[in-house]
C-alpha positions as CSV (number, residue, x, y, z in Angstrom):
1,M,-0.1,0.1,0.0
2,P,1.3,3.5,-1.1
3,P,2.2,5.9,1.8
4,G,-0.8,8.0,2.6
5,A,-3.1,5.8,1.1
6,G,-4.6,4.5,4.6
7,R,-5.2,8.2,5.7
8,A,-6.7,8.7,2.4
9,A,-9.4,5.7,2.6
10,H,-10.0,6.4,6.3
11,G,-12.9,9.5,5.8
12,E,-14.6,6.9,3.6
13,E,-15.4,3.8,6.1
14,G,-19.3,3.2,5.9
15,T,-19.8,5.1,2.7
16,A,-21.0,1.7,0.8
17,S,-23.5,1.2,3.9
18,V,-24.8,4.6,3.3
19,E,-25.3,4.2,-0.4
20,L,-26.9,0.8,0.0
21,V,-29.4,2.7,2.2
22,A,-30.2,5.2,-0.2
23,V,-30.9,2.4,-3.0
24,V,-32.9,-0.2,-1.1
25,P,-36.1,1.7,-1.3
26,F,-35.9,2.4,-5.1
27,L,-35.0,-1.6,-5.2
28,L,-38.0,-2.3,-3.3
29,L,-40.2,-0.1,-5.7
30,A,-38.9,-1.4,-8.7
31,L,-39.8,-5.2,-7.1
32,L,-43.5,-3.9,-6.2
33,V,-43.8,-2.9,-9.9
34,A,-42.4,-5.8,-11.4
35,A,-44.9,-8.2,-9.4
36,Q,-47.9,-5.8,-10.1
37,I,-47.4,-6.1,-13.6
38,A,-46.6,-10.1,-13.0
39,L,-50.2,-10.2,-11.2
40,A,-51.9,-8.0,-14.3
41,G,-50.3,-10.6,-16.6
42,Q,-51.7,-13.4,-14.6
43,A,-55.1,-11.9,-14.5
44,L,-55.4,-11.5,-18.4
45,W,-54.3,-15.0,-18.8
46,S,-56.6,-16.1,-16.4
47,A,-59.5,-14.0,-18.2
48,S,-58.3,-15.6,-21.8
49,V,-58.4,-19.3,-20.4
50,A,-61.9,-18.5,-19.0
51,A,-63.2,-16.8,-22.2
52,R,-62.0,-20.3,-24.0
53,A,-64.0,-22.2,-21.6
54,G,-67.0,-20.4,-21.7
55,A,-66.9,-20.4,-25.7
56,R,-66.6,-24.3,-25.6
57,A,-69.6,-24.7,-23.1
58,A,-71.5,-22.3,-25.4
59,L,-70.7,-24.3,-28.5
60,V,-71.7,-27.6,-27.0
61,G,-75.0,-26.0,-25.5
62,G,-73.8,-25.8,-22.0
63,D,-73.8,-22.7,-19.4
64,A,-71.0,-20.6,-20.8
65,S,-71.2,-18.0,-17.9
66,A,-70.9,-20.7,-15.4
67,A,-68.1,-22.6,-17.6
68,A,-66.3,-19.5,-17.9
69,R,-66.3,-18.7,-13.9
70,S,-65.4,-22.0,-12.8
71,A,-62.3,-21.6,-15.0
72,L,-61.2,-18.6,-13.3
73,P,-59.1,-18.7,-9.8
74,P,-61.5,-18.5,-6.8
75,A,-60.0,-14.9,-6.1
76,M,-60.9,-13.7,-9.4
77,R,-64.5,-15.4,-9.7
78,K,-66.5,-12.9,-7.4
79,G,-65.8,-9.7,-9.4
80,A,-65.4,-11.2,-12.9
81,H,-68.0,-9.8,-15.5
82,V,-68.9,-12.6,-18.3
83,E,-70.9,-11.9,-21.5
84,E,-72.2,-14.7,-23.8
85,G,-73.7,-14.6,-27.4
86,I,-71.4,-11.6,-28.9
87,G,-72.1,-12.5,-32.3
88,A,-74.8,-14.9,-33.5
89,Q,-72.5,-17.5,-35.1
90,N,-72.8,-20.8,-34.0
91,G,-72.5,-20.3,-30.3
92,G,-71.1,-16.8,-30.4
93,E,-68.2,-15.4,-28.3
94,V,-67.7,-15.0,-24.8
95,S,-66.1,-11.9,-23.3
96,V,-64.6,-12.3,-19.6
97,R,-63.2,-9.4,-17.7
98,V,-61.6,-9.7,-14.4
99,E,-60.0,-7.1,-11.8
100,V,-56.3,-7.2,-11.7
101,P,-55.5,-8.3,-7.8
102,R,-53.7,-5.2,-6.2
103,L,-50.6,-5.4,-4.2
104,V,-51.4,-1.9,-2.8
105,P,-54.9,-1.3,-2.0
106,S,-54.7,2.2,-2.6
107,L,-53.8,1.7,-6.5
108,P,-56.9,2.4,-9.0
109,E,-59.0,-0.5,-9.8
110,V,-57.8,-2.1,-13.2
111,R,-59.7,-4.6,-15.5
112,V,-58.4,-7.1,-18.1
113,G,-60.4,-8.9,-20.2
114,A,-60.3,-11.5,-23.0
115,R,-62.8,-12.6,-25.7
116,S,-63.1,-16.0,-27.4
117,G,-65.3,-17.6,-30.1
118,M,-65.3,-21.0,-31.3
119,E,-67.3,-22.6,-34.4
120,A,-67.9,-26.1,-35.0
121,G,-64.7,-28.1,-35.8
122,D,-62.4,-25.6,-33.8
123,G,-60.4,-27.3,-31.0
């Protein structure tokens, strides 16, 4: 170590700790935002699966609304909005809208939705 290097570094003890404390809130905020975006994606995917299940039920003459709701996760069923019979062709379409779960209750309500339709011969 060069002479005087020990004295120069002496004034910087604890700087890394202070910088870490300053950065932690931003890291937590980034984590919260990423988790909220993941929840929105999961809600959109669930709405899509439910709309497809409802369209299948409508095609075979079943209750599209009940099929769509049962395809949703239990936490999303209560606030789900299911519309059936959009379009009059072979069972029509089923539209499902669900509320995105919020990690922070003070965030505004956001709803996502999906629409699916099937005709005879579709898988």
